[in-house]
mmCIF file of the protein (N, C-alpha, C, O) and its ligand, coordinates in Angstrom:
data_MODEL
# 
_entry.id   MODEL 
# 
loop_
_entity.id 
_entity.type 
_entity.pdbx_number_of_molecules 
1 polymer     1 
2 non-polymer 1 
# 
_entity_poly.entity_id                      1 
_entity_poly.type                           'polypeptide(L)' 
_entity_poly.nstd_linkage                   no 
_entity_poly.nstd_monomer                   no 
_entity_poly.pdbx_seq_one_letter_code       MALVSCPKCSTNTQQGGYPVWVIIVCICFFPVGLLALLAGKKPSTCGSCGHTFQS 
_entity_poly.pdbx_seq_one_letter_code_can   MALVSCPKCSTNTQQGGYPVWVIIVCICFFPVGLLALLAGKKPSTCGSCGHTFQS 
_entity_poly.pdbx_strand_id                 A 
# 
loop_
_entity_poly_seq.entity_id 
_entity_poly_seq.num 
_entity_poly_seq.mon_id 
_entity_poly_seq.hetero 
1 1  MET n 
1 2  ALA n 
1 3  LEU n 
1 4  VAL n 
1 5  SER n 
1 6  CYS n 
1 7  PRO n 
1 8  LYS n 
1 9  CYS n 
1 10 SER n 
1 11 THR n 
1 12 ASN n 
1 13 THR n 
1 14 GLN n 
1 15 GLN n 
1 16 GLY n 
1 17 GLY n 
1 18 TYR n 
1 19 PRO n 
1 20 VAL n 
1 21 TRP n 
1 22 VAL n 
1 23 ILE n 
1 24 ILE n 
1 25 VAL n 
1 26 CYS n 
1 27 ILE n 
1 28 CYS n 
1 29 PHE n 
1 30 PHE n 
1 31 PRO n 
1 32 VAL n 
1 33 GLY n 
1 34 LEU n 
1 35 LEU n 
1 36 ALA n 
1 37 LEU n 
1 38 LEU n 
1 39 ALA n 
1 40 GLY n 
1 41 LYS n 
1 42 LYS n 
1 43 PRO n 
1 44 SER n 
1 45 THR n 
1 46 CYS n 
1 47 GLY n 
1 48 SER n 
1 49 CYS n 
1 50 GLY n 
1 51 HIS n 
1 52 THR n 
1 53 PHE n 
1 54 GLN n 
1 55 SER n 
# 
loop_
_struct_asym.id 
_struct_asym.entity_id 
A 1 
B 2 
# 
loop_
_chem_comp.id 
_chem_comp.type 
_chem_comp.mon_nstd_flag 
ALA 'L-peptide linking' y 
ASN 'L-peptide linking' y 
CYS 'L-peptide linking' y 
GLN 'L-peptide linking' y 
GLY 'peptide linking'   y 
HIS 'L-peptide linking' y 
ILE 'L-peptide linking' y 
LEU 'L-peptide linking' y 
LYS 'L-peptide linking' y 
MET 'L-peptide linking' y 
PHE 'L-peptide linking' y 
PRO 'L-peptide linking' y 
SER 'L-peptide linking' y 
THR 'L-peptide linking' y 
TRP 'L-peptide linking' y 
TYR 'L-peptide linking' y 
VAL 'L-peptide linking' y 
ZN  non-polymer         . 
# 
_pdbx_entity_nonpoly.entity_id   2 
_pdbx_entity_nonpoly.name        ? 
_pdbx_entity_nonpoly.comp_id     ZN 
# 
_pdbx_nonpoly_scheme.asym_id         B 
_pdbx_nonpoly_scheme.entity_id       2 
_pdbx_nonpoly_scheme.mon_id          ZN 
_pdbx_nonpoly_scheme.ndb_seq_num     1 
_pdbx_nonpoly_scheme.pdb_seq_num     101 
_pdbx_nonpoly_scheme.auth_seq_num    101 
_pdbx_nonpoly_scheme.pdb_mon_id      ZN 
_pdbx_nonpoly_scheme.auth_mon_id     ZN 
_pdbx_nonpoly_scheme.pdb_strand_id   A 
_pdbx_nonpoly_scheme.pdb_ins_code    . 
# 
loop_
_atom_site.group_PDB 
_atom_site.id 
_atom_site.type_symbol 
_atom_site.label_atom_id 
_atom_site.label_alt_id 
_atom_site.label_comp_id 
_atom_site.label_asym_id 
_atom_site.label_entity_id 
_atom_site.label_seq_id 
_atom_site.pdbx_PDB_ins_code 
_atom_site.Cartn_x 
_atom_site.Cartn_y 
_atom_site.Cartn_z 
_atom_site.occupancy 
_atom_site.B_iso_or_equiv 
_atom_site.pdbx_formal_charge 
_atom_site.auth_seq_id 
_atom_site.auth_comp_id 
_atom_site.auth_asym_id 
_atom_site.auth_atom_id 
_atom_site.pdbx_PDB_model_num 
ATOM   1   N  N  . MET A 1 1  ? 0.847   -1.219 -0.015  1.00 0.00 ? 1   MET A N  1 
ATOM   2   C  CA . MET A 1 1  ? 0.022   -0.009 -0.025  1.00 0.00 ? 1   MET A CA 1 
ATOM   3   C  C  . MET A 1 1  ? 0.865   1.242  0.034   1.00 0.00 ? 1   MET A C  1 
ATOM   4   O  O  . MET A 1 1  ? 1.852   1.340  0.764   1.00 0.00 ? 1   MET A O  1 
ATOM   5   N  N  . ALA A 1 2  ? 0.424   2.204  -0.777  1.00 0.00 ? 2   ALA A N  1 
ATOM   6   C  CA . ALA A 1 2  ? 1.198   3.441  -0.914  1.00 0.00 ? 2   ALA A CA 1 
ATOM   7   C  C  . ALA A 1 2  ? 0.806   4.394  0.247   1.00 0.00 ? 2   ALA A C  1 
ATOM   8   O  O  . ALA A 1 2  ? -0.292  4.344  0.803   1.00 0.00 ? 2   ALA A O  1 
ATOM   9   N  N  . LEU A 1 3  ? 1.743   5.220  0.551   1.00 0.00 ? 3   LEU A N  1 
ATOM   10  C  CA . LEU A 1 3  ? 1.463   6.267  1.573   1.00 0.00 ? 3   LEU A CA 1 
ATOM   11  C  C  . LEU A 1 3  ? 1.254   7.609  0.886   1.00 0.00 ? 3   LEU A C  1 
ATOM   12  O  O  . LEU A 1 3  ? 1.996   7.960  -0.031  1.00 0.00 ? 3   LEU A O  1 
ATOM   13  N  N  . VAL A 1 4  ? 0.299   8.322  1.303   1.00 0.00 ? 4   VAL A N  1 
ATOM   14  C  CA . VAL A 1 4  ? 0.037   9.702  0.818   1.00 0.00 ? 4   VAL A CA 1 
ATOM   15  C  C  . VAL A 1 4  ? 0.050   10.620 2.041   1.00 0.00 ? 4   VAL A C  1 
ATOM   16  O  O  . VAL A 1 4  ? -0.190  10.212 3.178   1.00 0.00 ? 4   VAL A O  1 
ATOM   17  N  N  . SER A 1 5  ? 0.342   11.874 1.735   1.00 0.00 ? 5   SER A N  1 
ATOM   18  C  CA . SER A 1 5  ? 0.338   12.810 2.834   1.00 0.00 ? 5   SER A CA 1 
ATOM   19  C  C  . SER A 1 5  ? -0.978  13.545 2.911   1.00 0.00 ? 5   SER A C  1 
ATOM   20  O  O  . SER A 1 5  ? -1.515  13.957 1.883   1.00 0.00 ? 5   SER A O  1 
ATOM   21  N  N  . CYS A 1 6  ? -1.502  13.715 4.090   1.00 0.00 ? 6   CYS A N  1 
ATOM   22  C  CA . CYS A 1 6  ? -2.735  14.422 4.261   1.00 0.00 ? 6   CYS A CA 1 
ATOM   23  C  C  . CYS A 1 6  ? -2.645  15.862 3.888   1.00 0.00 ? 6   CYS A C  1 
ATOM   24  O  O  . CYS A 1 6  ? -1.711  16.546 4.307   1.00 0.00 ? 6   CYS A O  1 
ATOM   25  N  N  . PRO A 1 7  ? -3.583  16.357 3.113   1.00 0.00 ? 7   PRO A N  1 
ATOM   26  C  CA . PRO A 1 7  ? -3.550  17.757 2.641   1.00 0.00 ? 7   PRO A CA 1 
ATOM   27  C  C  . PRO A 1 7  ? -3.779  18.753 3.762   1.00 0.00 ? 7   PRO A C  1 
ATOM   28  O  O  . PRO A 1 7  ? -3.486  19.941 3.624   1.00 0.00 ? 7   PRO A O  1 
ATOM   29  N  N  . LYS A 1 8  ? -4.300  18.259 4.864   1.00 0.00 ? 8   LYS A N  1 
ATOM   30  C  CA . LYS A 1 8  ? -4.738  19.111 5.984   1.00 0.00 ? 8   LYS A CA 1 
ATOM   31  C  C  . LYS A 1 8  ? -3.585  19.259 6.964   1.00 0.00 ? 8   LYS A C  1 
ATOM   32  O  O  . LYS A 1 8  ? -3.204  20.370 7.335   1.00 0.00 ? 8   LYS A O  1 
ATOM   33  N  N  . CYS A 1 9  ? -3.017  18.087 7.392   1.00 0.00 ? 9   CYS A N  1 
ATOM   34  C  CA . CYS A 1 9  ? -1.984  18.167 8.450   1.00 0.00 ? 9   CYS A CA 1 
ATOM   35  C  C  . CYS A 1 9  ? -0.675  17.564 8.010   1.00 0.00 ? 9   CYS A C  1 
ATOM   36  O  O  . CYS A 1 9  ? 0.253   17.468 8.813   1.00 0.00 ? 9   CYS A O  1 
ATOM   37  N  N  . SER A 1 10 ? -0.566  17.141 6.720   1.00 0.00 ? 10  SER A N  1 
ATOM   38  C  CA . SER A 1 10 ? 0.661   16.641 6.135   1.00 0.00 ? 10  SER A CA 1 
ATOM   39  C  C  . SER A 1 10 ? 1.235   15.387 6.814   1.00 0.00 ? 10  SER A C  1 
ATOM   40  O  O  . SER A 1 10 ? 2.417   15.084 6.654   1.00 0.00 ? 10  SER A O  1 
ATOM   41  N  N  . THR A 1 11 ? 0.429   14.682 7.546   1.00 0.00 ? 11  THR A N  1 
ATOM   42  C  CA . THR A 1 11 ? 0.796   13.413 8.139   1.00 0.00 ? 11  THR A CA 1 
ATOM   43  C  C  . THR A 1 11 ? 0.709   12.341 7.030   1.00 0.00 ? 11  THR A C  1 
ATOM   44  O  O  . THR A 1 11 ? -0.222  12.326 6.226   1.00 0.00 ? 11  THR A O  1 
ATOM   45  N  N  . ASN A 1 12 ? 1.719   11.443 7.021   1.00 0.00 ? 12  ASN A N  1 
ATOM   46  C  CA . ASN A 1 12 ? 1.649   10.337 6.052   1.00 0.00 ? 12  ASN A CA 1 
ATOM   47  C  C  . ASN A 1 12 ? 0.579   9.326  6.505   1.00 0.00 ? 12  ASN A C  1 
ATOM   48  O  O  . ASN A 1 12 ? 0.571   8.879  7.651   1.00 0.00 ? 12  ASN A O  1 
ATOM   49  N  N  . THR A 1 13 ? -0.299  8.990  5.592   1.00 0.00 ? 13  THR A N  1 
ATOM   50  C  CA . THR A 1 13 ? -1.353  8.033  5.885   1.00 0.00 ? 13  THR A CA 1 
ATOM   51  C  C  . THR A 1 13 ? -1.486  7.086  4.723   1.00 0.00 ? 13  THR A C  1 
ATOM   52  O  O  . THR A 1 13 ? -1.043  7.373  3.612   1.00 0.00 ? 13  THR A O  1 
ATOM   53  N  N  . GLN A 1 14 ? -2.108  5.943  4.993   1.00 0.00 ? 14  GLN A N  1 
ATOM   54  C  CA . GLN A 1 14 ? -2.212  4.922  3.983   1.00 0.00 ? 14  GLN A CA 1 
ATOM   55  C  C  . GLN A 1 14 ? -3.269  5.318  2.915   1.00 0.00 ? 14  GLN A C  1 
ATOM   56  O  O  . GLN A 1 14 ? -4.364  5.787  3.225   1.00 0.00 ? 14  GLN A O  1 
ATOM   57  N  N  . GLN A 1 15 ? -2.877  5.102  1.667   1.00 0.00 ? 15  GLN A N  1 
ATOM   58  C  CA . GLN A 1 15 ? -3.753  5.510  0.562   1.00 0.00 ? 15  GLN A CA 1 
ATOM   59  C  C  . GLN A 1 15 ? -4.922  4.562  0.476   1.00 0.00 ? 15  GLN A C  1 
ATOM   60  O  O  . GLN A 1 15 ? -4.772  3.357  0.680   1.00 0.00 ? 15  GLN A O  1 
ATOM   61  N  N  . GLY A 1 16 ? -6.110  5.115  0.169   1.00 0.00 ? 16  GLY A N  1 
ATOM   62  C  CA . GLY A 1 16 ? -7.312  4.333  -0.046  1.00 0.00 ? 16  GLY A CA 1 
ATOM   63  C  C  . GLY A 1 16 ? -7.142  3.508  -1.299  1.00 0.00 ? 16  GLY A C  1 
ATOM   64  O  O  . GLY A 1 16 ? -6.560  3.984  -2.274  1.00 0.00 ? 16  GLY A O  1 
ATOM   65  N  N  . GLY A 1 17 ? -7.632  2.287  -1.298  1.00 0.00 ? 17  GLY A N  1 
ATOM   66  C  CA . GLY A 1 17 ? -7.435  1.388  -2.427  1.00 0.00 ? 17  GLY A CA 1 
ATOM   67  C  C  . GLY A 1 17 ? -8.788  1.054  -3.070  1.00 0.00 ? 17  GLY A C  1 
ATOM   68  O  O  . GLY A 1 17 ? -9.741  1.823  -2.944  1.00 0.00 ? 17  GLY A O  1 
ATOM   69  N  N  . TYR A 1 18 ? -8.872  -0.089 -3.757  1.00 0.00 ? 18  TYR A N  1 
ATOM   70  C  CA . TYR A 1 18 ? -10.045 -0.500 -4.357  1.00 0.00 ? 18  TYR A CA 1 
ATOM   71  C  C  . TYR A 1 18 ? -10.609 -1.728 -3.688  1.00 0.00 ? 18  TYR A C  1 
ATOM   72  O  O  . TYR A 1 18 ? -9.850  -2.663 -3.434  1.00 0.00 ? 18  TYR A O  1 
ATOM   73  N  N  . PRO A 1 19 ? -11.926 -1.788 -3.378  1.00 0.00 ? 19  PRO A N  1 
ATOM   74  C  CA . PRO A 1 19 ? -12.525 -2.985 -2.824  1.00 0.00 ? 19  PRO A CA 1 
ATOM   75  C  C  . PRO A 1 19 ? -12.441 -4.137 -3.812  1.00 0.00 ? 19  PRO A C  1 
ATOM   76  O  O  . PRO A 1 19 ? -12.302 -3.915 -5.015  1.00 0.00 ? 19  PRO A O  1 
ATOM   77  N  N  . VAL A 1 20 ? -12.525 -5.366 -3.315  1.00 0.00 ? 20  VAL A N  1 
ATOM   78  C  CA . VAL A 1 20 ? -12.370 -6.516 -4.200  1.00 0.00 ? 20  VAL A CA 1 
ATOM   79  C  C  . VAL A 1 20 ? -13.395 -6.557 -5.290  1.00 0.00 ? 20  VAL A C  1 
ATOM   80  O  O  . VAL A 1 20 ? -13.093 -6.959 -6.414  1.00 0.00 ? 20  VAL A O  1 
ATOM   81  N  N  . TRP A 1 21 ? -14.625 -6.141 -4.979  1.00 0.00 ? 21  TRP A N  1 
ATOM   82  C  CA . TRP A 1 21 ? -15.698 -6.209 -6.024  1.00 0.00 ? 21  TRP A CA 1 
ATOM   83  C  C  . TRP A 1 21 ? -15.341 -5.308 -7.200  1.00 0.00 ? 21  TRP A C  1 
ATOM   84  O  O  . TRP A 1 21 ? -15.690 -5.628 -8.337  1.00 0.00 ? 21  TRP A O  1 
ATOM   85  N  N  . VAL A 1 22 ? -14.694 -4.252 -6.975  1.00 0.00 ? 22  VAL A N  1 
ATOM   86  C  CA . VAL A 1 22 ? -14.330 -3.321 -8.027  1.00 0.00 ? 22  VAL A CA 1 
ATOM   87  C  C  . VAL A 1 22 ? -13.363 -3.965 -8.986  1.00 0.00 ? 22  VAL A C  1 
ATOM   88  O  O  . VAL A 1 22 ? -13.468 -3.803 -10.202 1.00 0.00 ? 22  VAL A O  1 
ATOM   89  N  N  . ILE A 1 23 ? -12.416 -4.700 -8.427  1.00 0.00 ? 23  ILE A N  1 
ATOM   90  C  CA . ILE A 1 23 ? -11.437 -5.421 -9.291  1.00 0.00 ? 23  ILE A CA 1 
ATOM   91  C  C  . ILE A 1 23 ? -12.128 -6.485 -10.144 1.00 0.00 ? 23  ILE A C  1 
ATOM   92  O  O  . ILE A 1 23 ? -11.841 -6.664 -11.327 1.00 0.00 ? 23  ILE A O  1 
ATOM   93  N  N  . ILE A 1 24 ? -13.056 -7.180 -9.479  1.00 0.00 ? 24  ILE A N  1 
ATOM   94  C  CA . ILE A 1 24 ? -13.751 -8.295 -10.201 1.00 0.00 ? 24  ILE A CA 1 
ATOM   95  C  C  . ILE A 1 24 ? -14.606 -7.708 -11.326 1.00 0.00 ? 24  ILE A C  1 
ATOM   96  O  O  . ILE A 1 24 ? -14.572 -8.189 -12.459 1.00 0.00 ? 24  ILE A O  1 
ATOM   97  N  N  . VAL A 1 25 ? -15.361 -6.678 -11.005 1.00 0.00 ? 25  VAL A N  1 
ATOM   98  C  CA . VAL A 1 25 ? -16.209 -6.043 -11.989 1.00 0.00 ? 25  VAL A CA 1 
ATOM   99  C  C  . VAL A 1 25 ? -15.394 -5.521 -13.171 1.00 0.00 ? 25  VAL A C  1 
ATOM   100 O  O  . VAL A 1 25 ? -15.773 -5.668 -14.333 1.00 0.00 ? 25  VAL A O  1 
ATOM   101 N  N  . CYS A 1 26 ? -14.289 -4.923 -12.839 1.00 0.00 ? 26  CYS A N  1 
ATOM   102 C  CA . CYS A 1 26 ? -13.389 -4.358 -13.849 1.00 0.00 ? 26  CYS A CA 1 
ATOM   103 C  C  . CYS A 1 26 ? -12.898 -5.455 -14.853 1.00 0.00 ? 26  CYS A C  1 
ATOM   104 O  O  . CYS A 1 26 ? -12.851 -5.240 -16.064 1.00 0.00 ? 26  CYS A O  1 
ATOM   105 N  N  . ILE A 1 27 ? -12.545 -6.607 -14.297 1.00 0.00 ? 27  ILE A N  1 
ATOM   106 C  CA . ILE A 1 27 ? -12.027 -7.667 -15.143 1.00 0.00 ? 27  ILE A CA 1 
ATOM   107 C  C  . ILE A 1 27 ? -13.157 -8.330 -15.916 1.00 0.00 ? 27  ILE A C  1 
ATOM   108 O  O  . ILE A 1 27 ? -13.015 -8.596 -17.110 1.00 0.00 ? 27  ILE A O  1 
ATOM   109 N  N  . CYS A 1 28 ? -14.269 -8.598 -15.257 1.00 0.00 ? 28  CYS A N  1 
ATOM   110 C  CA . CYS A 1 28 ? -15.398 -9.329 -15.898 1.00 0.00 ? 28  CYS A CA 1 
ATOM   111 C  C  . CYS A 1 28 ? -16.065 -8.519 -16.966 1.00 0.00 ? 28  CYS A C  1 
ATOM   112 O  O  . CYS A 1 28 ? -16.493 -9.062 -17.984 1.00 0.00 ? 28  CYS A O  1 
ATOM   113 N  N  . PHE A 1 29 ? -16.165 -7.213 -16.752 1.00 0.00 ? 29  PHE A N  1 
ATOM   114 C  CA . PHE A 1 29 ? -16.931 -6.358 -17.654 1.00 0.00 ? 29  PHE A CA 1 
ATOM   115 C  C  . PHE A 1 29 ? -16.033 -5.373 -18.452 1.00 0.00 ? 29  PHE A C  1 
ATOM   116 O  O  . PHE A 1 29 ? -16.475 -4.311 -18.891 1.00 0.00 ? 29  PHE A O  1 
ATOM   117 N  N  . PHE A 1 30 ? -14.746 -5.782 -18.616 1.00 0.00 ? 30  PHE A N  1 
ATOM   118 C  CA . PHE A 1 30 ? -13.795 -4.943 -19.322 1.00 0.00 ? 30  PHE A CA 1 
ATOM   119 C  C  . PHE A 1 30 ? -14.375 -4.720 -20.776 1.00 0.00 ? 30  PHE A C  1 
ATOM   120 O  O  . PHE A 1 30 ? -14.870 -5.685 -21.358 1.00 0.00 ? 30  PHE A O  1 
ATOM   121 N  N  . PRO A 1 31 ? -14.333 -3.522 -21.359 1.00 0.00 ? 31  PRO A N  1 
ATOM   122 C  CA . PRO A 1 31 ? -13.764 -2.301 -20.766 1.00 0.00 ? 31  PRO A CA 1 
ATOM   123 C  C  . PRO A 1 31 ? -14.766 -1.442 -19.961 1.00 0.00 ? 31  PRO A C  1 
ATOM   124 O  O  . PRO A 1 31 ? -14.381 -0.485 -19.288 1.00 0.00 ? 31  PRO A O  1 
ATOM   125 N  N  . VAL A 1 32 ? -16.047 -1.807 -20.048 1.00 0.00 ? 32  VAL A N  1 
ATOM   126 C  CA . VAL A 1 32 ? -17.056 -1.018 -19.338 1.00 0.00 ? 32  VAL A CA 1 
ATOM   127 C  C  . VAL A 1 32 ? -16.795 -1.033 -17.840 1.00 0.00 ? 32  VAL A C  1 
ATOM   128 O  O  . VAL A 1 32 ? -17.071 -0.051 -17.151 1.00 0.00 ? 32  VAL A O  1 
ATOM   129 N  N  . GLY A 1 33 ? -16.257 -2.157 -17.324 1.00 0.00 ? 33  GLY A N  1 
ATOM   130 C  CA . GLY A 1 33 ? -15.996 -2.301 -15.945 1.00 0.00 ? 33  GLY A CA 1 
ATOM   131 C  C  . GLY A 1 33 ? -14.993 -1.323 -15.423 1.00 0.00 ? 33  GLY A C  1 
ATOM   132 O  O  . GLY A 1 33 ? -14.903 -1.164 -14.206 1.00 0.00 ? 33  GLY A O  1 
ATOM   133 N  N  . LEU A 1 34 ? -14.239 -0.659 -16.242 1.00 0.00 ? 34  LEU A N  1 
ATOM   134 C  CA . LEU A 1 34 ? -13.293 0.322  -15.834 1.00 0.00 ? 34  LEU A CA 1 
ATOM   135 C  C  . LEU A 1 34 ? -14.005 1.496  -15.104 1.00 0.00 ? 34  LEU A C  1 
ATOM   136 O  O  . LEU A 1 34 ? -13.423 2.199  -14.278 1.00 0.00 ? 34  LEU A O  1 
ATOM   137 N  N  . LEU A 1 35 ? -15.301 1.657  -15.464 1.00 0.00 ? 35  LEU A N  1 
ATOM   138 C  CA . LEU A 1 35 ? -16.059 2.699  -14.786 1.00 0.00 ? 35  LEU A CA 1 
ATOM   139 C  C  . LEU A 1 35 ? -16.223 2.406  -13.300 1.00 0.00 ? 35  LEU A C  1 
ATOM   140 O  O  . LEU A 1 35 ? -16.422 3.319  -12.499 1.00 0.00 ? 35  LEU A O  1 
ATOM   141 N  N  . ALA A 1 36 ? -16.142 1.166  -12.948 1.00 0.00 ? 36  ALA A N  1 
ATOM   142 C  CA . ALA A 1 36 ? -16.261 0.780  -11.514 1.00 0.00 ? 36  ALA A CA 1 
ATOM   143 C  C  . ALA A 1 36 ? -15.092 1.340  -10.742 1.00 0.00 ? 36  ALA A C  1 
ATOM   144 O  O  . ALA A 1 36 ? -15.198 1.642  -9.554  1.00 0.00 ? 36  ALA A O  1 
ATOM   145 N  N  . LEU A 1 37 ? -13.915 1.482  -11.468 1.00 0.00 ? 37  LEU A N  1 
ATOM   146 C  CA . LEU A 1 37 ? -12.779 2.001  -10.754 1.00 0.00 ? 37  LEU A CA 1 
ATOM   147 C  C  . LEU A 1 37 ? -13.009 3.457  -10.339 1.00 0.00 ? 37  LEU A C  1 
ATOM   148 O  O  . LEU A 1 37 ? -12.492 3.918  -9.321  1.00 0.00 ? 37  LEU A O  1 
ATOM   149 N  N  . LEU A 1 38 ? -13.812 4.185  -11.169 1.00 0.00 ? 38  LEU A N  1 
ATOM   150 C  CA . LEU A 1 38 ? -14.127 5.554  -10.864 1.00 0.00 ? 38  LEU A CA 1 
ATOM   151 C  C  . LEU A 1 38 ? -15.174 5.654  -9.712  1.00 0.00 ? 38  LEU A C  1 
ATOM   152 O  O  . LEU A 1 38 ? -15.128 6.526  -8.844  1.00 0.00 ? 38  LEU A O  1 
ATOM   153 N  N  . ALA A 1 39 ? -16.097 4.702  -9.787  1.00 0.00 ? 39  ALA A N  1 
ATOM   154 C  CA . ALA A 1 39 ? -17.230 4.732  -8.830  1.00 0.00 ? 39  ALA A CA 1 
ATOM   155 C  C  . ALA A 1 39 ? -16.857 4.133  -7.490  1.00 0.00 ? 39  ALA A C  1 
ATOM   156 O  O  . ALA A 1 39 ? -17.410 4.520  -6.461  1.00 0.00 ? 39  ALA A O  1 
ATOM   157 N  N  . GLY A 1 40 ? -15.933 3.199  -7.489  1.00 0.00 ? 40  GLY A N  1 
ATOM   158 C  CA . GLY A 1 40 ? -15.744 2.375  -6.292  1.00 0.00 ? 40  GLY A CA 1 
ATOM   159 C  C  . GLY A 1 40 ? -14.493 2.700  -5.450  1.00 0.00 ? 40  GLY A C  1 
ATOM   160 O  O  . GLY A 1 40 ? -14.228 2.075  -4.423  1.00 0.00 ? 40  GLY A O  1 
ATOM   161 N  N  . LYS A 1 41 ? -13.751 3.688  -5.923  1.00 0.00 ? 41  LYS A N  1 
ATOM   162 C  CA . LYS A 1 41 ? -12.470 3.966  -5.243  1.00 0.00 ? 41  LYS A CA 1 
ATOM   163 C  C  . LYS A 1 41 ? -12.718 4.523  -3.821  1.00 0.00 ? 41  LYS A C  1 
ATOM   164 O  O  . LYS A 1 41 ? -13.501 5.453  -3.626  1.00 0.00 ? 41  LYS A O  1 
ATOM   165 N  N  . LYS A 1 42 ? -12.045 3.937  -2.874  1.00 0.00 ? 42  LYS A N  1 
ATOM   166 C  CA . LYS A 1 42 ? -12.194 4.363  -1.493  1.00 0.00 ? 42  LYS A CA 1 
ATOM   167 C  C  . LYS A 1 42 ? -11.297 5.534  -1.215  1.00 0.00 ? 42  LYS A C  1 
ATOM   168 O  O  . LYS A 1 42 ? -10.134 5.535  -1.618  1.00 0.00 ? 42  LYS A O  1 
ATOM   169 N  N  . PRO A 1 43 ? -11.803 6.515  -0.548  1.00 0.00 ? 43  PRO A N  1 
ATOM   170 C  CA . PRO A 1 43 ? -10.975 7.695  -0.193  1.00 0.00 ? 43  PRO A CA 1 
ATOM   171 C  C  . PRO A 1 43 ? -9.964  7.347  0.834   1.00 0.00 ? 43  PRO A C  1 
ATOM   172 O  O  . PRO A 1 43 ? -10.121 6.358  1.549   1.00 0.00 ? 43  PRO A O  1 
ATOM   173 N  N  . SER A 1 44 ? -8.928  8.130  0.932   1.00 0.00 ? 44  SER A N  1 
ATOM   174 C  CA . SER A 1 44 ? -7.958  8.035  2.003   1.00 0.00 ? 44  SER A CA 1 
ATOM   175 C  C  . SER A 1 44 ? -8.437  8.773  3.249   1.00 0.00 ? 44  SER A C  1 
ATOM   176 O  O  . SER A 1 44 ? -8.919  9.902  3.160   1.00 0.00 ? 44  SER A O  1 
ATOM   177 N  N  . THR A 1 45 ? -8.304  8.139  4.402   1.00 0.00 ? 45  THR A N  1 
ATOM   178 C  CA . THR A 1 45 ? -8.663  8.820  5.610   1.00 0.00 ? 45  THR A CA 1 
ATOM   179 C  C  . THR A 1 45 ? -7.462  9.011  6.496   1.00 0.00 ? 45  THR A C  1 
ATOM   180 O  O  . THR A 1 45 ? -6.776  8.047  6.837   1.00 0.00 ? 45  THR A O  1 
ATOM   181 N  N  . CYS A 1 46 ? -7.205  10.217 6.865   1.00 0.00 ? 46  CYS A N  1 
ATOM   182 C  CA . CYS A 1 46 ? -6.034  10.507 7.724   1.00 0.00 ? 46  CYS A CA 1 
ATOM   183 C  C  . CYS A 1 46 ? -6.215  9.957  9.110   1.00 0.00 ? 46  CYS A C  1 
ATOM   184 O  O  . CYS A 1 46 ? -7.244  10.201 9.741   1.00 0.00 ? 46  CYS A O  1 
ATOM   185 N  N  . GLY A 1 47 ? -5.260  9.233  9.595   1.00 0.00 ? 47  GLY A N  1 
ATOM   186 C  CA . GLY A 1 47 ? -5.328  8.618  10.885  1.00 0.00 ? 47  GLY A CA 1 
ATOM   187 C  C  . GLY A 1 47 ? -5.051  9.641  12.006  1.00 0.00 ? 47  GLY A C  1 
ATOM   188 O  O  . GLY A 1 47 ? -5.330  9.395  13.180  1.00 0.00 ? 47  GLY A O  1 
ATOM   189 N  N  . SER A 1 48 ? -4.508  10.762 11.611  1.00 0.00 ? 48  SER A N  1 
ATOM   190 C  CA . SER A 1 48 ? -4.137  11.762 12.601  1.00 0.00 ? 48  SER A CA 1 
ATOM   191 C  C  . SER A 1 48 ? -5.248  12.731 12.914  1.00 0.00 ? 48  SER A C  1 
ATOM   192 O  O  . SER A 1 48 ? -5.604  12.946 14.073  1.00 0.00 ? 48  SER A O  1 
ATOM   193 N  N  . CYS A 1 49 ? -5.804  13.327 11.839  1.00 0.00 ? 49  CYS A N  1 
ATOM   194 C  CA . CYS A 1 49 ? -6.806  14.373 12.005  1.00 0.00 ? 49  CYS A CA 1 
ATOM   195 C  C  . CYS A 1 49 ? -8.222  13.919 11.548  1.00 0.00 ? 49  CYS A C  1 
ATOM   196 O  O  . CYS A 1 49 ? -9.214  14.604 11.797  1.00 0.00 ? 49  CYS A O  1 
ATOM   197 N  N  . GLY A 1 50 ? -8.286  12.729 10.864  1.00 0.00 ? 50  GLY A N  1 
ATOM   198 C  CA . GLY A 1 50 ? -9.563  12.185 10.424  1.00 0.00 ? 50  GLY A CA 1 
ATOM   199 C  C  . GLY A 1 50 ? -10.068 12.794 9.156   1.00 0.00 ? 50  GLY A C  1 
ATOM   200 O  O  . GLY A 1 50 ? -11.205 12.543 8.758   1.00 0.00 ? 50  GLY A O  1 
ATOM   201 N  N  . HIS A 1 51 ? -9.228  13.615 8.487   1.00 0.00 ? 51  HIS A N  1 
ATOM   202 C  CA . HIS A 1 51 ? -9.664  14.209 7.236   1.00 0.00 ? 51  HIS A CA 1 
ATOM   203 C  C  . HIS A 1 51 ? -9.730  13.151 6.130   1.00 0.00 ? 51  HIS A C  1 
ATOM   204 O  O  . HIS A 1 51 ? -8.825  12.328 5.994   1.00 0.00 ? 51  HIS A O  1 
ATOM   205 N  N  . THR A 1 52 ? -10.820 13.182 5.337   1.00 0.00 ? 52  THR A N  1 
ATOM   206 C  CA . THR A 1 52 ? -10.997 12.226 4.264   1.00 0.00 ? 52  THR A CA 1 
ATOM   207 C  C  . THR A 1 52 ? -10.772 12.911 2.952   1.00 0.00 ? 52  THR A C  1 
ATOM   208 O  O  . THR A 1 52 ? -11.325 13.989 2.734   1.00 0.00 ? 52  THR A O  1 
ATOM   209 N  N  . PHE A 1 53 ? -10.002 12.355 2.078   1.00 0.00 ? 53  PHE A N  1 
ATOM   210 C  CA . PHE A 1 53 ? -9.680  13.010 0.817   1.00 0.00 ? 53  PHE A CA 1 
ATOM   211 C  C  . PHE A 1 53 ? -9.409  11.970 -0.280  1.00 0.00 ? 53  PHE A C  1 
ATOM   212 O  O  . PHE A 1 53 ? -9.024  10.834 -0.003  1.00 0.00 ? 53  PHE A O  1 
ATOM   213 N  N  . GLN A 1 54 ? -9.618  12.388 -1.516  1.00 0.00 ? 54  GLN A N  1 
ATOM   214 C  CA . GLN A 1 54 ? -9.338  11.521 -2.668  1.00 0.00 ? 54  GLN A CA 1 
ATOM   215 C  C  . GLN A 1 54 ? -7.829  11.735 -3.047  1.00 0.00 ? 54  GLN A C  1 
ATOM   216 O  O  . GLN A 1 54 ? -7.329  12.859 -3.104  1.00 0.00 ? 54  GLN A O  1 
ATOM   217 N  N  . SER A 1 55 ? -7.157  10.606 -3.297  1.00 0.00 ? 55  SER A N  1 
ATOM   218 C  CA . SER A 1 55 ? -5.767  10.770 -3.629  1.00 0.00 ? 55  SER A CA 1 
ATOM   219 C  C  . SER A 1 55 ? -5.501  10.182 -5.001  1.00 0.00 ? 55  SER A C  1 
ATOM   220 O  O  . SER A 1 55 ? -4.367  10.218 -5.479  1.00 0.00 ? 55  SER A O  1 
HETATM 221 ZN ZN . ZN  B 2 .  ? -4.555  14.817 8.547   1.00 0.00 2 101 ZN  A ZN 1 
# 
């Protein structure tokens, strides 16, 4: 997992990833399933200040 820095407090936090269903939909319904990547991406939540952001 990649680390991203929080835009609010600059603390390094773990980057939000993709849930398993998004990967499955993407593969089974390629190329339309790629839209699931846009819809299903989980945001990153800072463990320090709780700020949620897209990375
Ligand atoms: Zn933060």
